N, C-alpha and C positions, 0 to 999 in steps of 0.2 A: 317195348322200344329196343332197336336194334343198333348196331354199330357196323358198318360193313368192313370188313377186313381181305386181304388179297384171297385170290382161289377159290372165292366161296365160303368162306370161313366169316363167320359174324359174333357178337357179343350182343347177348341178348337178357331181358328182365320181362318176365310177365308174372308179378305177383297178384295172385288172388285172394283180397280179402272178405271175409264172411263173416256176418252176423246173427246169431239167433238170439232176437228180441223176447224172446219167452224165458231167456236164463236170466240168471241174477246179476245185480252191476259186472263186476269184473270179470266174469265168465262168459259174458257176450261173445266178446271179440273174437278171431284170427288174426293175426295181422303178418304178413312174411314180409321178411326183407333179404334179398339177394338176389341171384342170376345163373346166367353161364352162357354155353358157345354155342355156335350150331355150326351147319355144313349145307349148302346145297352140292348133291351127290348126284349121279344118273345111274340110272337100274335099263341099259339097253337107252332107248331115247325119252324115257322117262325120268323126268327129275323127281326128285325126293328131296324135303326139306328135313332134316334130322336135329334133334337138338336134345342137349341135357340141363336142367337146372337143379338147383339145390337152394333151400331157403331155410332162414332161421325165425322160426316165428315170435317175435318181439314178445306179443301178447298172443295169450291162449286160454283158453278154458282148462280145468286142471286134470281134468280126463282128456285134453285134444293134448295133438303131437308136439313135441319141441322141434323136429327139424321136419321137414316134407324134401321129394326128390321127385322130379318130376322129368319122365322120357318121352319126347316125340317125333314119330313119323310122319311129315304129311305127304300125300301125292299133289304132286303139281300139273294139272292137266292142260297144256297149253293146248288151242285149235291146232297149232300145227302137226301133232300126231295121230289126228285122223283123218 
């Protein structure tokens, strides 16, 4: 989910919940809660989507992480640059 701001900035969240159905009861789920920011930038004519998100795992196995961070760089290839 994104909320667009001026000048190519946006607020975003895209948590990835996971489940291990082979684990015992409360050890099955990892449920992140959080979000981050992103910006569309240009490298020459090539637009890039850059974002940073942080998540607190409100549910996680005992051996799982309490926090997670995601940094993404995505190339966007419009037909006009080819």
